[in-house]
C-alpha positions as CSV (number, residue, x, y, z in Angstrom):
1,M,12.9,-92.3,14.7
2,E,9.9,-90.3,14.9
3,H,9.2,-87.9,12.1
4,N,7.5,-84.7,12.5
5,K,3.8,-84.5,11.0
6,P,2.5,-81.1,10.2
7,K,-0.5,-80.3,11.9
8,P,-3.7,-80.3,9.5
9,D,-5.0,-77.2,8.0
10,D,-7.8,-76.0,10.4
11,R,-9.6,-73.1,8.5
12,S,-12.6,-73.4,10.3
13,D,-12.1,-70.2,12.1
14,N,-10.5,-67.9,9.6
15,V,-13.4,-65.8,8.8
16,E,-13.9,-65.0,12.5
17,K,-10.3,-64.4,12.9
18,L,-10.0,-62.0,9.9
19,Q,-13.3,-60.3,11.4
20,E,-11.7,-59.6,14.9
21,M,-8.3,-58.5,13.1
22,V,-10.4,-56.0,10.8
23,Q,-12.2,-54.5,13.9
24,N,-9.1,-54.4,15.7
25,T,-7.4,-52.3,12.8
26,I,-10.8,-50.2,13.0
27,E,-10.4,-49.4,16.4
28,N,-6.4,-48.2,15.9
29,M,-7.4,-46.2,13.0
30,E,-10.2,-44.5,15.3
31,E,-7.5,-43.8,18.1
32,A,-5.0,-42.4,15.6
33,E,-7.4,-40.1,14.5
34,E,-8.3,-38.8,18.0
35,T,-4.5,-38.1,18.6
36,I,-4.2,-35.9,15.3
37,Q,-5.9,-33.1,17.4
38,F,-2.8,-33.1,19.4
39,S,-0.4,-33.6,17.1
40,D,1.9,-31.1,15.0
41,G,2.3,-31.5,11.1
42,E,4.9,-34.2,10.6
43,D,3.1,-36.5,13.2
44,I,-0.2,-36.0,11.5
45,Q,1.4,-36.8,8.0
46,Q,2.6,-40.0,9.6
47,V,-0.8,-40.8,11.0
48,K,-2.6,-40.5,7.8
49,A,-0.3,-42.3,6.0
50,K,-0.2,-45.1,8.6
51,N,-4.2,-45.1,8.6
52,K,-4.1,-45.3,4.8
53,R,-1.9,-48.2,4.9
54,R,-4.4,-49.7,7.4
55,Q,-7.2,-49.0,5.2
56,A,-5.4,-51.2,2.5
57,S,-5.0,-53.8,5.0
58,I,-8.7,-54.0,5.9
59,E,-9.7,-54.3,2.4
60,S,-7.3,-57.2,1.7
61,M,-8.8,-58.8,5.1
62,Q,-12.2,-58.3,3.6
63,A,-11.3,-59.6,0.2
64,E,-9.6,-62.8,2.2
65,M,-12.8,-63.0,4.2
66,K,-14.8,-63.4,1.3
67,D,-12.6,-66.0,-0.2
68,E,-12.5,-68.1,3.0
69,A,-16.3,-67.8,3.6
70,E,-16.8,-69.3,0.0
71,A,-14.4,-71.7,0.6
72,E,-16.0,-72.5,3.7
73,N,-19.3,-72.9,2.1
74,N,-17.8,-75.2,-0.5
75,K,-16.3,-77.1,2.2
76,Y,-12.7,-76.2,1.1
77,Q,-12.8,-78.2,-2.2
């Protein structure tokens, strides 16, 4: 009987992945802001609310990037 072994935890590229996610989120925010000029009141409020959530996500990802960078510098000890 063969047991499923979990894959080893490879965190070596987490910072790069997080940076890409932050950049994509920023681009989505910018695109959403551009659509506001063609939107009405309720849509504008939805875009602003979504961008506020995106900003919170960016802040979380940046904090995680900092943690990952520190862990990488400490060789994940």
